N, C-alpha and C positions, 0 to 999 in steps of 0.2 A: 467406062462403067456406068451402068444405069442404077437408079435407086440410091439409097443412102450408103455412104462409105462407113464401114464398121471399124471402129478404133478400140484398141486396148492400151492401157497406160501402165508402164512399169515404173514404180517409185511414186509414193503418195505423200511426199513432202511438199514444201512450199510451191515448187515449180510444177511437180506432178499434178497437184490439185488444180493448178492453173490450166494445165493441158486438159484435164478432165472437164473443167468448167467450160472452157471454150468449145470443146467437142459437144457437150450437152446443149449449149446455146445455139449451135449451128443446125439449121433445119435440114441440111444435106448430110449430116453426120449422125452416127449412133455410137454411144459408148457401151461396149459389150462386156468389158471386164476391167478390174483394177487389180494390180499385183504389187504386193509389198510384204517384206519379211515380218513386219510388225503386226501385232494383232489388230483386227479391224476396230476394236473398241477404243484404241488410243490414236487412231489416225485422223479423226475428224472428217470422215467421208460419208456421214449418214445421209447427206443430201443427194448422193448419186445412186441412181437406181441401176446398179450393175453388180454382178457377183464379184467377190474378192478372193484372190488366190495368194498363197504364201510364197510361191515360186513361179518363175517364168515357165519352167518345165511342166509344172502342174497345169498351168493354163494351156500350154501347147498340147498336152495329152487329154484335155477336157472335151475336145471335139467342137468347142464353140467357134463359130466362123468369125474371122477377123481379116480385114483387108490390109490394115495398117497397125503396127505396134509402135508406140511412142516410148522411147527410153528416157526416163527422167530420174534415174537412180544416181548414186554417187559416181563421180568421174571414173574411178578405177574399175567399175563394172561395165562401162559403155561398150568396150570392144568385145568382150565375151558375150554379153547379152545381145549386142547387135548382130554378131555372127549367128547366134541361135535363131534370131528373128528371120534373117535372110535365108538360112538353111531351111526354115519351115515354109518358105515360099510366100512370106508376107513382105509388103513394103515397109521401110524403116524410117521413122522420124527419130533423130538422135540429138539430144541436148548438147550444148557446148560443154566442154570440148568434145569433139568427135571421139577421141581416145587420148591416151597420154603419151603415145609414141607415133612417129610417122609410119613405122612398120605396121602397126595395128590398123592405122587408118587406111593404108594401102590395101591391106587384106580385106577390109570391109568393102572398099570400092570394087576390088576384084570379085568378091562374092556377089555383090549386087549385079554386076555385069553378067556373071556366070548364071545367075538365077533369073535374069531379066526383071529385076526389081529395082524400084527407085530408092535412093538414099537421100533423105532430106536432112540438112543440118540446120539447127535452130540458131540463127543470128538475128534476133528480132529488132536490134537497134537500127538496122538498115531501113526500117519503116518509119522512123521518127521524121517529122517534117524538116528539121535542120540537116539530117543525113541525106534525105532525098534531094534537098536544095543544093547541098555541097557537091554531091555526085553529079547532078545535072550541070552545075556551074563548071566543074572541072572538065566534063565531056564537051562543053561548048567551046573550050579553048580561050575563053575571055581572059583568063588569068595569064596566059602566055606560059613561058617556062617556069617551072617550080624551082625555087631556090632553096628554101628551108621549110621544114615541117617539125614542129615541136608538139609532142603529146605529153600532157601532164595528168596523171591519175593519182589523186591524193584522197584516200578514204580512211575511215575508221573501221577497224575490225578488232574487237577486243574480247574479253571473256564473256560478253553477252552473245557473241557469235561462235567463238571457239570453245564450245562446252565439252567437258570430258567424254560424254557419251556420244558426241557427234563425230561424223566422218570428216568434218572440216578440220584442216590442219594436219591430217595424217598423210604422209608422203604417198603411200600406195593407193589411197582412195581419192585424195584431193589433187595431188600432183604438184602444187605450188601456186604462188600468188598470181602468176601470169595466166595459168590455166583457169582458175576458179573465179578470180575477181576481174581480170582485165583482158581476157581473150576477146570480149566483145569489141574492145577498142583496137586491138590488133587486127581483128577482122575488118573493121571500118578502114583502118590505115591501108590494108592490102587491097580492099575494094576500091579505095580512092586512087592510090598511087602505085600499086603493084608490088613486086617482090623487092627484098632488100639484100644487100651484100656488105662486106667490110664491117662486120659487126664487132663492136667492143662493148663489154658489159662489166659492171661492178655492182656487187650485191652487199647488203647488210641486214642484220637482224637486230633491230634496236630494242624492241620491247615485247617480242613474242617468243623468247627462248623457252618459256614455260607453257606456251600455248600451241606452238606449231613445230613441225619437223623441218621447216625451211625458212627462207628469207622473208622479211616483211617489206623490203625496200630495194630499189635498184635504179641505177643510171645506165641507159643503153644508148649508144650512138651507132649510126650506120649510114650507108649511101643507098639511094633508090636506084635500081637498075635502069629505070626510065629517066633518071636525071634528078639532081637535087640531093640534099643531105637531110638527115632526120635524127631526132632523138626521142626517146621514151623515158620519162622519169616517173617513177611510181612508188607508192607506199601505202601500207595499211596501218601505219603507226600514228596516224593523225589522232589527236586527242578528241574523244567524245562523239563527234559527228563527222560525216563526210565533208570534205572541203570542195573538191571539184574533179571533173574529168573534162579536159579541154584539149582542143587542137588549134594551133596557130599556124597559119600558112603565109609565108612570105614569097611572093611571086613577081614575075616580070612586070605585070600590069596592075598589081594591087596586093592588098593584105586583108586577112580576115581572121577572126577568132570565134570558134564555137565553144561555149563553155556550159556552166551549170554542173550539177552533180553527175549527169549522165550524157554530157554533150547534147543537152536538150534546149539550148538557146543560143542564138547568134548574138554575140556580145560586141562584135566589131566587124564592119565591112566597108572597105574603101577601095573601089576598083574603077579603073579608067573607063569612062563612057558606060557606066553600069548603074542602074537604079535597083536597089534591094527590094524585092517583092515582099508583100506581107505574107507571112507563113501561118499555117494553121497552128493553134495552140498545142503545146506538148504537155503531157502529164508531168507534173513536178516530181522530182526524185525524193526518195526518203531513205533512211538507213536500214531499218530492220522490219518495217511494218508491212502494209498492204501491197498490192500488186501495182507498183508505180515504177517510174524510172525504167530500168532495163528489163523489167518484167511486164511492161504495160502493153506490149504489142503482140501477145501470143495469138490473139484471134486472127491476125494476118497470116500467121504460120499455118493454122488449121485451114483457113480459106485457100491458101496457096496449094496445100496438099490436095484438097478436093478438086481445085481447078485443074491441077496437073493430071490427076487420075481420071478426070472426066474429059481430058483433051482440050481444055480451054486456055491453058497458060503454060509457061515454062517454070522450072524451079527457081525460086528466089535465091537460095543459097545451096548450090549443088555440092556433091560430095568432094569434088576436087578443091573447091574453095574451103570446105571444112578441113581437108587435109593440109592445105597451105597454112592455115592458122596454127595447126599443131606443129607443122614443119618449122615455121618461123619461131615459135616459142621454144621448141627443142634446140634450134640453132643458137638462140639467145642464151639459154642455159648452158650450152656447150662452149660458149665464148667467155666464160668467167675469167677475168684478169687475175 
């Protein structure tokens, strides 16, 4: 493709506005439309110079040219809207999770292949310096055999987040705690170590009975197909503020822990014949405010889309990887003790 890549964004909430902002800032991109069911006056999108549509159908019928449509709507709409985008002959950027079922994710992949269109899945935590460092370290083989991996995700999500008028917490639109809060870290786990088997899971709802349709906490254990055993312990019932998202790796030649609120800092590294390099700083996490932590790297997503469509690079998180995250979450939920 020559010239600017034309983008439209579906969903003008916290993350949708982030997509629009990163598109607007990129000299090779053009924001041609915003789409949201809410009235323009309440969305806080005055700074964007683009027409606003109430539905995806209305935009698709408008005749406005778009190369790419970004889906940043509630999780439960991803599959249906993603299919419409691909049917219309546009490339698709789809926020996490790709859908709420493996079946729907497979259908999106098939439609993308059928229409010869790219499907980009948004898993921007892969771009953080500790994530890149750990991926490269694992691929180098310096750790030797992987013995144990423990992932802890302990966050606060209370009535400041689960508001009655919000889609958050509603089973059909949200999907569950693993889909909305912690799919980023399941993506990182799969990216680092591959698929899992022998899943055992236990769930609890400690303090969200009046706020959500699903669990707020879980213990999950499993084996990695590539070797080693793992666990995922998570909760959104932490009081007041986030505690951590961390990954601890025990391996043949050493141990390490990446922690912080968003796995954004290396807390421990002791590996045979290895000197820890100095990493670039990572944006600190926060709970409900500005674009930090897991929402800090969206500019990389937009850059990757442009690079791929201009033939300069490959997809950072392809549709099959997006499918695997959904598949793993679905299997965890299906293994409740």
